[in-house]
VOMIBA-875719 format. One record per residue (C-alpha): residue in three letters; x, y, z. Coordinates in steps of 0.1 Angstrom, whole numbers, padded with zeros to 4 digits, always signed. Example, Ala and Ser with C-alpha at 12.3 -4.5 7.8 and 13.67 -1.06 7.14 Angstrom:
Ala+0123-0045+0078Ser+0137-0011+0071
END
This chain:
Met-0119+0004+0069His-0078-0005+0081Ile-0077-0043+0073Pro-0054-0056+0101Asp-0032-0079+0095Gly-0048-0117+0096Tyr-0080-0106+0079Leu-0071-0112+0046Ser-0056-0144+0028Pro-0019-0142+0011Gln-0044-0153-0021Thr-0061-0114-0017Tyr-0032-0094-0003Leu-0004-0106-0022Pro-0017-0096-0058Leu-0029-0060-0039Trp+0004-0052-0033Val+0016-0061-0065Ala-0011-0040-0084Met-0003-0013-0058Val+0038-0011-0065Pro+0030+0000-0103Val+0002+0022-0092Trp+0022+0039-0066Ala+0048+0045-0090Val+0026+0063-0116Ala+0010+0083-0087Ala+0046+0097-0078Arg+0056+0104-0113Arg+0026+0120-0122Thr+0024+0144-0092Gln+0060+0153-0096Arg+0054+0163-0129Ser+0020+0181-0122Leu+0025+0200-0090Arg+0041+0229-0093Thr+0067+0236-0066Arg+0047+0257-0044His+0022+0234-0048Val+0040+0203-0029Pro+0037+0218+0007Leu+0003+0212-0001Leu+0004+0175-0010Ala+0019+0172+0028Leu-0015+0198+0041Gly-0032+0167+0020Ala-0016+0136+0038Ala-0020+0157+0070Phe-0054+0162+0070Ser-0066+0128+0058Phe-0040+0113+0082Val-0055+0136+0111Val-0093+0131+0101Met-0093+0093+0103Met-0083+0094+0140Phe-0123+0109+0144Asn-0140+0074+0150Ile-0179+0085+0151Pro-0200+0059+0173Val-0233+0046+0154Pro-0260+0026+0170Gly-0250-0009+0166Gly-0215-0008+0187Thr-0193-0001+0159Ser-0175+0031+0150Gly-0163+0047+0122His-0146+0074+0101Ala-0144+0099+0069Thr-0112+0099+0052Gly-0108+0131+0032Gly-0095+0112+0005Ala-0119+0130-0022Leu-0112+0163-0013Val-0078+0157-0011Ala-0085+0147-0052Ile-0110+0175-0057Leu-0079+0199-0048Leu-0047+0179-0063Gly-0063+0155-0084Pro-0068+0119-0080Trp-0030+0108-0086Ala-0018+0132-0061Ala-0050+0120-0037Cys-0032+0085-0043Val+0002+0097-0030Ala-0011+0118-0001Val-0033+0092+0014Ser-0006+0064+0008Leu+0014+0081+0029Ala-0007+0085+0054Leu-0023+0050+0057Val+0016+0041+0056Ile+0025+0060+0087Gln-0007+0049+0102Ala+0003+0010+0094Phe+0042+0009+0109Leu+0040+0036+0134Phe+0007+0029+0152Gly-0006-0002+0140Asp-0037+0009+0125Gly-0039-0014+0094Gly-0022-0042+0089Ile+0012-0045+0070Thr-0001-0073+0052Ala-0030-0057+0041Leu-0016-0024+0031Gly-0020-0029-0003Ala-0052-0035+0000Asn-0057-0005+0023Cys-0043+0021-0002Phe-0061+0000-0030Thr-0092+0009-0010Met-0086+0049+0001Ala-0061+0061-0019Val-0073+0046-0052Ile-0112+0038-0057Met-0117+0066-0032Pro-0098+0092-0046Phe-0110+0086-0083Val-0141+0077-0078Gly-0145+0113-0056Ser-0125+0131-0084Tyr-0146+0116-0116Ala-0177+0125-0095Tyr-0171+0158-0088Arg-0158+0165-0125Phe-0193+0152-0134Ile-0211+0169-0113Ala-0194+0204-0114Gly-0187+0203-0150Lys-0179+0237-0164Ala-0193+0256-0132Gln-0176+0284-0121Val-0153+0277-0088Thr-0172+0302-0068Ser-0205+0284-0076Ala-0225+0268-0053Arg-0228+0236-0077Arg-0193+0228-0070Ala-0201+0223-0029Val-0232+0199-0043Ala-0208+0182-0061Gly-0184+0177-0032Phe-0207+0164-0009Ala-0216+0138-0037Ala-0179+0131-0045Gly-0175+0121-0009Tyr-0205+0105-0001Leu-0199+0079-0035Ala-0162+0076-0025Leu-0161+0063+0008Asn-0193+0042-0001Ala-0177+0027-0030Ala-0142+0023-0010Ala-0168+0007+0019Leu-0181-0018-0004Tyr-0153-0032-0022Thr-0138-0039+0015Ala-0165-0055+0025Leu-0165-0078-0006Leu-0128-0085+0000Phe-0141-0098+0034Gly-0169-0120+0023Leu-0146-0134-0002Gln-0117-0150+0024Pro-0144-0182+0034Ile-0147-0188-0003Ile-0108-0192-0010Ala-0094-0198+0021Ser-0110-0221+0044Gly-0093-0254+0063Pro-0103-0292+0063Asp-0124-0289+0085Gly-0147-0259+0068Arg-0137-0232+0089Pro-0127-0200+0077Leu-0086-0190+0082Tyr-0090-0152+0079Ala-0119-0133+0077Pro-0148-0157+0089Tyr-0176-0136+0073Thr-0198-0144+0045Ala-0203-0114+0018Ala-0242-0120+0026Leu-0231-0105+0067Ala-0203-0089+0056Val-0216-0060+0030Pro-0245-0050+0047Ala-0225-0050+0083Met-0206-0024+0063Ala-0228-0009+0036Val-0255+0003+0062Pro-0236+0023+0083His-0215+0039+0057Leu-0250+0046+0039Leu-0265+0066+0068Val-0238+0075+0088Phe-0205+0080+0075Gly-0206+0086+0040Leu-0230+0115+0051Val-0201+0128+0073Glu-0177+0125+0048Gly-0202+0144+0019Ile-0208+0172+0043Ala-0172+0175+0056Thr-0159+0178+0016Ala-0187+0204+0008Leu-0181+0226+0038Ile-0143+0229+0035Ile-0154+0235-0001Lys-0173+0262+0006Tyr-0150+0272+0032Leu-0121+0276-0004Gln-0149+0294-0025Arg-0144+0321-0001Ser-0115+0325+0013Glu-0093+0310-0016Pro-0108+0297-0046Ala-0076+0293-0066Leu-0070+0261-0046Leu-0100+0249-0063Ala-0080+0252-0096Ile-0047+0235-0092Pro-0057+0200-0109Asp-0068+0218-0142Gly-0031+0243-0138Thr-0045+0274-0133Gly-0041+0276-0095Ala-0009+0294-0098Gly-0014+0324-0079Cys-0030+0306-0049Arg-0010+0313-0015Gly-0009+0279-0002Ser-0031+0292+0028Arg-0015+0290+0062Arg-0048+0291+0074Leu-0056+0255+0062Trp-0025+0244+0085Trp-0043+0260+0116Gly-0072+0242+0105Val-0056+0206+0104Gly-0036+0217+0140Ile-0069+0223+0154Leu-0081+0191+0145Ala-0051+0176+0161Leu-0058+0190+0195Leu-0094+0179+0189Ser-0082+0141+0182Pro-0089+0126+0214Leu-0125+0133+0209Gly-0123+0104+0183Leu-0111+0083+0207Ala-0133+0092+0238Leu-0167+0088+0225Pro-0167+0058+0212Leu-0157+0046+0245Leu-0181+0074+0264Cys-0205+0056+0239Arg-0194+0021+0246Ala-0187+0018+0210Gly-0164-0009+0195Gly-0139-0003+0168Ala-0149-0006+0134Trp-0166-0033+0121Gly-0141-0058+0105Glu-0109-0045+0126Trp-0111-0067+0158His-0079-0079+0173Pro-0082-0116+0170Ala-0093-0121+0210Glu-0120-0096+0200Leu-0131-0113+0167Ala-0126-0152+0192Ala-0152-0133+0218Arg-0175-0129+0190Ile-0175-0161+0170Gly-0160-0187+0193Phe-0126-0193+0176Val-0094-0174+0161Pro-0095-0182+0123Glu-0058-0205+0119Gly-0045-0179+0093Met-0056-0146+0114Gly-0035-0163+0143Arg-0001-0167+0124Leu-0003-0132+0103Ala-0018-0111+0130Ser+0015-0103+0148Val+0036-0104+0121Trp+0041-0063+0127Arg+0042-0043+0164Ala+0041-0009+0160Pro+0062+0009+0185Leu+0030+0028+0192Ala-0001+0004+0184Asp-0033+0019+0191Tyr-0019+0053+0195Ala-0008+0045+0229Leu+0021+0035+0252Ala+0027+0002+0255Gly+0013-0014+0284Gly-0022+0002+0285Gly-0038+0006+0318Lys-0043+0042+0319Ser-0074+0065+0325Leu-0095+0078+0296Thr-0078+0115+0300Glu-0044+0099+0299Ala-0055+0078+0271Ala-0068+0106+0254Leu-0041+0132+0261Phe-0018+0107+0240Tyr-0041+0101+0213Gly-0037+0138+0205Ile+0004+0134+0210Cys+0002+0105+0183Ala-0019+0128+0160Val+0011+0157+0162Leu+0037+0132+0157Gly+0019+0115+0121Ile+0017+0151+0108Ala+0054+0155+0119Ala+0063+0127+0102Ile+0044+0128+0074Ile+0054+0166+0066Ala+0094+0148+0072Cys+0084+0120+0044Ile+0072+0148+0018Arg+0107+0170+0022Met+0124+0143+0016Trp+0104+0132-0015Glu+0106+0170-0024Lys+0146+0163-0029Phe+0141+0135-0056Pro+0145+0149-0090Ala+0112+0141-0110Ser+0114+0118-0140Gly+0099+0113-0170Lys+0107+0154-0181
END
C-alpha cells in the first residue's frame, strides 16, 4: 500500500499533498491539546508500533505480499487525530530514510494510511463497541471489525488511485505515463488479498491487543474519552514493540523463501517493465526523485546473503524506532497552540 514515486501523476499527488498540509496542522494542534503530557510517550509508542508492523510482509498465493499497518489500533487507543500524527510520522521516516513509499506520493500514502484508516477504524470501533464496558468482549469484536474495515477501505482507495492514472495521464500513443493498470485490474488485485488475508491479519491483531490491554492495562482503552489519566503507559508495551523489531527479519525472509514478490503496485520500474514490457515515461522521470540512504532497508550495493540482509533489516527496524522517538521528543518541546 506504500505507493512509490512515479506511480501517481502530478494531477494526483500534488492535490493530495495540498490536502494533507492542513490535515497535519489540525492533527498536530488537536493532539497537543487533547493528549495529556504523560500520554505523549504513547504517541511515540503508537508510531513505533505502526512502523514495525508494516515491516512484516506476509506472502500470499499469486506471488505478492502485503502487511498490516496498525492505524486502526492507534486510533482506538489515542483517537484518530493522534493516530494521524503517529502513522504519518512512521510513513515519513519510511519514505525518507528507507525509500518505502515515494516522496511525491507521501501525501497520498498519508491520506490513505494516516487519515482513511484511523478515521474508518475509530468510527467503526465506536459504533460497534457503543457504551460497552472497557473490559467487555464486545470491545475486542469491535477492534477486529475496525482493523478489518479500515485496512480494506485504505486498500480500495489506493486501488482507485492506481486505476485513475491511465485515464488522466496518457501519452500521445495512448500509453499510460504513470501507473499502467486500469481500475478493472487494480481494484480486484488490491481488494482480494486484503479482504481474504491482510484485513483478517489486521483485525485479529487489533482484537488480540485489545484483549491483552483489557487484562493488563484497561485505562489505555479509555484515553480518547479523557478518562485514562491513571494509566501507567506500560513499559511492557515497549518491550512488545522491541520484540517485534527483533522478529522483523521474518518480514523479509518469509516472502523470499516463499518466492513472493513485493506488494502489488510497489514494483521498481525495471520490475514493472518485466511485467508490461515498458517503463511509463512519467514514472521513469519520477522514480529517482529521491534516493533514500537505506533504500529497501538494505545497504547500498546489495549482493548480501539472506542472513546478512535479514540482520540488517532488523537493524533498520531499530533505527526507525529511534528516529521516531527522537522526532516525538522534539515535537514535545513545541508549546501546544490554541489554548
